[in-house]
C-alpha positions, -999 to +999 in steps of 0.1 A: +002-001-001+025+025+007+043+015-026+011+028-040+010+059-024+044+065-040+038+058-069+011+081-070+028+110-058+056+108-084+027+104-110+009+140-093+042+158-088+051+144-124+021+164-139+025+191-119+054+201-134+043+195-169+013+211-165+036+244-150+057+238-183+033+236-206+008+264-191+043+289-195+042+288-230+047+321-239+031+329-276+054+342-297+043+376-321+025+373-356+036+399-379+030+403-411+052+426-435+044+437-472+073+448-488+071+471-521+099+478-543+098+485-583+109+460-614+143+467-606+141+455-569+142+492-556+127+500-529+095+519-527+083+541-498+046+559-494+026+534-508-005+528-491-011+493-480-041+481-467-046+441-456-079+425-449-098+395-448-131+389-464-164+370-449-163+333-455-202+333-450-220+322-475-238+352-498-218+376-475-196+387-504-188+424-487-179+423-453-148+417-441-138+404-408-125+437-384-099+427-362-077+415-394-082+447-415-052+471-414-038+499-430-004+514-434+022+531-453+057+517-465+085+527-446+117+539-461+128+504-460+099+498-482+083+478-457+046+480-439+047+459-410+011+445-395+008+426-358-014+403-357-003+385-322-041+393-310-056+376-333-048+343-325-051+326-287-031+303-267-030+267-278-047+278-312-030+272-346-034+282-379-034+302-413-053+333-422-054+344-459-056+378-463-061+399-489-036+428-500-045+463-518-015+484-527-021+521-543+009+542-552+006+576-563+032+589-590+030+622-604+013+612-637-010+585-622-019+558-597-008+519-595-031+502-577-023+466-572-041+431-556-023+400-540-027+377-510-006+369-480-009+337-455-003+348-422+006+317-399+005+320-362+040+328-341+055+337-370+072+366-391+053+365-426+065+384-453+055+390-489+076+412-518+053+434-542+069+445-574+051+473-589+052+471-631+073+506-629+113+515-629+122+542-606 
């Protein structure tokens, strides 16, 4: 009987330690970075970038999912960075497929491009978009 109690205590402590280790798993950041370049891979700053997800409900072709809808402008490195860390909960795994709308104004015209980016949880997700121009 004593041996059985000792085994039960050992199993209990093992499970307790395992629970503490698993519950301390810190989520890593989930980011999406859009880099905009021209056809010669020169950096383009000042481009407007809009990331969003369309609703997947049948018949709903106009709604977007608000927490995934983000806008920004490319910086001096040609990058617009978006943080989606709050979109995932601990223990959840998944993937977002986001639409990307890109607008870049030139003196005599405006370029509008569309693309998609896959955003995986706890990763730095990157997409480079080449505009059909040479600066």
